C-alpha positions in Angstrom: 10.0 11.9 -7.0 8.6 8.5 -6.2 9.7 6.8 -3.0 11.9 3.8 -3.6 11.6 0.7 -1.4 13.8 -2.3 -1.3 11.8 -5.5 -1.7 12.4 -9.2 -2.2 10.8 -10.0 -5.5 10.5 -13.6 -4.3 7.5 -12.2 -2.3 5.5 -11.6 -5.4 2.1 -13.3 -4.9 0.8 -13.1 -8.5 1.9 -11.9 -11.8 2.1 -8.2 -10.8 1.3 -8.0 -7.0 3.9 -8.0 -4.3 3.7 -7.8 -0.5 4.9 -4.4 0.7 4.2 -3.7 4.4 2.4 -4.8 7.5 1.9 -1.2 8.7 1.2 2.2 7.4 4.8 3.3 7.6 7.9 1.9 5.9 11.5 3.1 5.4 12.6 3.9 1.9 16.1 3.1 0.6 17.4 6.3 2.2 16.0 5.5 5.6 13.2 8.1 5.4 9.9 6.9 7.0 7.2 7.0 4.4 3.5 6.8 5.2 1.9 4.5 2.7 -1.5 5.5 1.2 -3.6 3.8 -1.4 -2.8 5.1 -4.9 0.8 6.2 -4.0 3.2 5.7 -6.9 6.4 4.0 -5.9 9.5 2.4 -7.2 10.8 -1.0 -6.0 14.3 -2.4 -6.1 15.9 -5.7 -5.4 19.7 -5.9 -5.4 20.8 -8.4 -8.1 23.9 -9.3 -10.0 24.5 -10.5 -13.6 26.4 -13.7 -14.4 29.7 -11.8 -14.3 29.2 -10.5 -10.8 28.3 -7.0 -12.0 25.5 -5.3 -10.1 22.3 -5.3 -12.2 19.4 -4.6 -9.8 15.8 -5.7 -10.5 13.4 -2.8 -10.5 9.7 -2.1 -10.9 7.2 0.7 -10.5 3.7 0.5 -9.3 0.9 1.7 -7.1 0.3 1.0 -3.4 -3.0 -0.8 -2.8 -4.6 -2.4 0.3 -4.0 -6.1 0.7 -7.1 -8.1 0.0 -5.6 -11.5 -0.3 -6.9 -13.9 2.4 -3.6 -15.9 2.5 -1.5 -13.0 3.8 -3.8 -11.3 6.3 -1.0 -9.8 8.4 0.1 -7.7 5.4 -1.7 -4.3 5.2 -0.2 -3.0 1.9 0.8 -4.4 -1.4 2.1 -2.9 -4.6 0.5 -3.5 -7.9 3.4 -3.5 -10.4 2.7 -1.5 -13.6 2.6 -2.9 -17.1 6.4 -2.7 -17.5 6.7 -5.4 -14.9 10.0 -6.4 -13.2 13.1 -5.8 -15.2 16.9 -5.4 -14.8 18.4 -1.9 -14.6 20.6 -2.8 -17.6 17.4 -3.4 -19.7 16.3 0.2 -19.2 19.6 1.8 -20.0 19.6 0.3 -23.5 
C-alpha cells in the first residue's frame, strides 16, 4: 500500500508538482512517521466538499522527488503528480 499524506493542493507550484516536506520524515494520515525517499509512490488527499456539503475529497497519486525549485529552498521534498492529476473521489467511483 502507498502511504497517504494530507496536503493542501493550494501549495501546488506547477501543473503537477506540489510541495511535500521540509524534512525526510512526515506523518501519514494515520499518524505513522514515514521516511520519504526519492521515487517513493504516494497518495495525496485534501479534504473537500461538494456544493451540497457532502464530503468529496480531492486526491492524487505521484512520486516523491527532491525539490529543485529555487523559490522554495526550505522545502526538501515535492511530489510529482501522475498523469491522472488531481481529481475528486466521486470522479473515481463512477
